[in-house]
C-alpha positions in Angstrom: 205.8 132.7 123.8 204.1 130.0 125.7 204.3 126.2 125.6 202.3 123.9 123.4 199.2 122.7 126.0 199.4 119.3 126.5 196.5 117.1 124.8 196.1 119.7 122.1 195.2 118.8 118.6 198.2 118.1 116.5 199.1 118.1 112.9 201.7 116.8 110.5 202.8 117.6 107.1 201.3 115.2 104.2 202.2 116.8 101.3 204.3 119.7 99.8 205.3 121.5 96.6 207.5 124.2 95.4 207.8 126.6 92.6 210.6 129.1 91.3 210.3 132.2 89.1 210.3 131.2 85.4 213.6 133.2 84.5 217.0 132.1 85.5 219.4 135.2 86.3 223.1 134.1 87.1 225.7 136.2 88.8 227.3 136.7 85.3 224.0 138.1 83.8 224.2 140.8 86.5 227.7 141.7 86.0 226.2 143.0 82.4 224.5 145.6 83.9 225.7 146.6 86.9 229.2 146.6 88.9 229.4 143.3 90.3 231.1 140.0 89.6 230.5 136.3 90.3 233.2 136.2 92.8 232.3 138.9 94.8 228.4 137.6 94.9 229.4 134.3 95.9 231.9 135.3 98.6 229.8 138.0 100.0 226.3 136.0 100.0 226.7 132.4 98.8 224.5 133.0 95.8 225.2 131.7 92.4 222.0 132.3 90.6 218.6 133.1 91.2 215.0 132.9 89.5 212.5 135.7 88.9 209.0 135.9 87.0 205.6 135.0 87.9 203.2 136.6 90.0 202.7 135.8 93.7 199.5 133.9 93.1 200.7 132.3 90.0 203.6 130.9 92.0 201.4 130.1 94.9 199.0 128.1 92.8 201.8 125.8 91.3 203.2 125.0 94.7 199.9 124.7 96.3 198.6 122.5 93.6 201.6 120.1 93.9 201.1 120.0 97.7 197.7 118.9 97.3 198.4 116.1 95.0 201.1 114.8 97.1 199.0 114.6 100.2 196.3 113.1 97.7 193.8 115.8 99.0 190.8 117.2 97.1 190.7 121.1 97.0 187.1 121.0 98.8 188.6 119.0 101.7 191.0 122.0 102.8 189.6 123.9 105.6 191.6 127.2 105.4 194.4 128.7 103.5 196.9 130.6 104.7 199.6 132.7 102.6 202.4 134.2 103.7 203.8 137.1 101.7 205.2 140.3 101.5 204.6 140.7 98.0 200.9 140.8 97.6 199.7 141.0 93.7 197.0 143.8 94.7 196.7 146.0 97.9 193.0 144.7 97.7 192.0 141.6 98.0 194.5 139.6 99.6 196.2 137.1 97.2 195.3 134.5 99.3 191.4 135.0 97.9 193.0 134.8 94.3 194.8 131.5 95.1 191.9 130.3 96.7 189.7 130.6 93.8 192.3 129.2 91.5 192.9 126.2 93.2 189.5 125.3 93.8 189.2 125.5 97.4 186.1 126.2 99.5 187.2 127.7 102.6 188.5 130.7 104.6 191.7 132.4 103.2 194.3 135.3 104.3 197.4 136.5 104.1 200.3 136.8 106.6 202.9 139.7 106.3 206.0 138.7 108.5 208.4 139.2 105.7 210.8 136.4 105.9 209.8 134.9 109.0 206.3 134.5 107.1 206.1 130.9 106.6 206.8 130.1 110.2 204.2 132.7 111.3 201.9 130.8 108.9 202.8 127.5 109.9 202.0 128.3 113.7 198.6 129.9 112.8 197.8 126.6 110.7 198.5 124.6 113.7 196.5 126.9 115.9 193.4 126.7 113.5 193.8 122.7 113.7 194.1 122.8 117.5 190.8 124.5 117.1 189.0 121.8 115.3 190.2 122.3 111.7 191.2 119.0 109.9 193.3 119.9 106.8 195.1 123.6 106.1 197.1 124.8 103.2 200.1 126.9 104.2 201.8 128.7 101.4 205.0 131.0 101.6 205.7 132.9 98.3 207.2 136.0 97.5 208.0 137.9 94.3 210.7 140.3 95.3 211.9 141.1 91.9 208.9 143.3 91.4 210.5 145.6 94.4 214.1 145.5 93.8 215.8 148.2 92.1 217.9 146.1 89.6 220.5 148.9 89.5 221.3 148.7 93.2 224.2 146.1 93.5 223.7 145.9 97.2 220.1 144.5 96.8 220.0 143.4 93.1 222.2 140.4 93.9 220.0 139.1 96.9 216.4 138.9 95.7 214.5 136.6 94.0 211.0 134.8 93.5 209.7 131.6 94.7 207.2 129.5 96.8 206.6 126.8 98.9 203.4 125.0 100.1 202.4 122.4 102.5 199.3 120.4 103.4 199.0 120.1 107.2 196.8 117.6 108.6 195.3 116.6 112.1 196.7 113.9 113.2 195.8 111.4 116.4 198.3 111.8 119.3 201.1 114.4 119.4 201.7 116.4 116.2 204.9 117.4 114.7 205.3 120.8 116.5 207.2 120.6 119.4 207.8 124.1 120.2 207.7 127.6 118.9 208.4 131.2 118.9 207.5 134.4 117.3 209.0 137.8 118.0 209.1 141.4 116.3 211.1 144.4 117.3 209.3 147.3 115.3 212.0 149.7 116.6 214.4 148.3 114.1 212.0 148.4 110.8 213.8 151.4 109.1 217.0 148.9 108.4 215.0 147.1 105.9 211.9 148.2 104.3 210.0 149.1 101.3 207.5 152.1 100.8 204.3 151.3 98.9 205.4 152.0 95.1 209.1 151.9 96.2 211.8 149.7 95.9 213.7 147.7 99.0 215.9 149.7 101.1 218.4 148.1 103.5 221.2 148.8 105.8 223.0 145.6 105.3 225.5 145.7 108.0 223.0 146.3 110.5 220.6 143.7 109.4 223.5 141.4 109.6 224.2 142.4 113.3 220.7 142.2 114.4 219.7 139.1 112.4 222.2 136.6 113.8 221.3 137.8 117.3 217.4 137.6 116.8 217.6 134.3 114.9 219.9 132.6 117.8 217.7 134.1 120.5 214.3 132.8 118.5 216.0 129.2 118.1 216.8 129.0 121.7 213.4 129.9 123.0 211.9 127.2 120.9 214.1 124.6 121.6 213.9 125.5 125.2 209.9 125.3 124.9 210.3 122.0 122.9 212.7 120.5 125.9 215.6 119.6 123.4 219.2 120.9 123.0 220.7 121.9 120.0 222.8 118.3 119.9 219.2 116.9 119.4 218.6 118.6 116.1 218.9 116.6 113.0 218.5 119.4 110.5 218.3 123.3 110.9 216.3 125.1 108.2 217.3 128.9 108.3 216.1 131.7 106.3 218.1 131.8 103.1 219.4 135.2 103.3 223.0 135.1 103.2 225.4 132.1 103.7 227.6 134.3 106.0 224.4 135.0 108.2 223.5 131.3 108.2 227.1 130.5 109.3 227.5 132.5 112.1 224.0 131.5 113.5 224.8 128.0 113.3 228.2 128.7 115.3 226.5 130.5 118.0 224.0 127.6 118.4 226.6 125.1 118.5 224.8 123.2 115.4 227.3 122.2 112.6 227.0 123.8 109.1 226.5 120.1 107.9 223.0 119.8 109.6 222.1 123.2 107.6 219.6 122.9 104.7 221.0 125.4 102.1 219.4 126.4 98.8 220.3 130.1 98.5 223.1 129.0 95.8 220.1 128.2 93.8 217.3 130.6 95.2 218.6 133.7 96.1 216.5 135.3 99.0 212.7 134.6 98.3 211.6 135.9 101.7 208.3 133.9 103.0 209.4 130.8 100.6 213.1 130.3 101.5 212.2 128.3 104.5 210.1 125.8 102.8 211.9 125.6 99.7 214.9 124.6 101.8 213.0 122.3 103.9 211.3 120.2 101.3 214.6 120.1 99.3 216.0 118.6 102.2 213.2 116.0 102.3 213.0 115.2 98.6 216.9 114.5 98.9 216.3 112.0 101.9 218.1 114.1 104.4 215.0 113.6 107.2 213.7 110.3 108.6 210.8 109.9 110.8 211.5 111.1 114.2 214.3 113.7 113.2 214.2 116.9 115.0 213.9 119.9 112.8 214.6 123.4 113.5 213.1 126.1 111.4 214.5 129.7 112.1 214.0 133.1 110.1 214.2 136.8 110.6 212.9 139.5 108.4 211.9 143.0 108.0 209.9 144.4 110.8 212.4 143.2 112.4 210.5 139.8 112.7 212.1 136.3 114.0 210.1 132.9 114.0 211.3 129.6 114.9 209.8 126.3 115.3 210.7 122.7 116.4 209.3 119.7 114.3 209.4 116.2 114.8 209.4 114.8 111.5 206.9 111.9 110.7 206.2 109.4 108.2 204.3 110.6 105.3 
């Protein structure tokens, strides 16, 4: 992917919000209906519990409303809504149209489907809109994977869940937060993780693991190179929350200590497009980020897609 041109209009986060499914499902709960147990799930995934329930529009409105409130922005001030989701509520129209209406926005709205890489795809698109003149863009990553999960399949039922994360991006004078980015896809690998229309998620777990680590590392290295930074410069890495072993392996290859990783998978499970914003804003809310810190977002997903971005954290 190309480097960011000099003197391009930049943007920064000014508000964010999150939402999780209404029902908490523990590993013990799953052990009552399928052949699994808490120890097995924790050891192989790092997940302790997950949250399910609510539509994609419902969770998006909840996180989006909180992001607008934190930014102090009225709905009519938003110039565009970009919703990353692989689980739209309907085939037509795009769920972003429903969210736009429910939030009271008066702007264009569109969905982005890049699976678990979706939020970074949407974030890069939002920065592009601001570079072209938009002042304020609402970016949301939401997935309700419970609706397309076979809850009798222990290989997938233990992983997936529902959640949402939203951010307001505003044009800023001078350099913005985005220092480097990379988007990638390898369509030849689509059969290792997919869901047909009307069906459930199908996954070749071993092959996903093998490819995921490689494609995450490759994308992250490209973003850091474009940003002109080294792994040692990164204050926080925010990986897609798919599997703790994938996160650990990717961090090891990038030579970034696990202590610098934002981890919420133990509480959220894999929420696809929502996982990176959920982890990022959890870290921000806990005071793990200071102005000037460099943040590396990196994810992978069905497709097989990959996306990463290096951000310079700014004052709110």
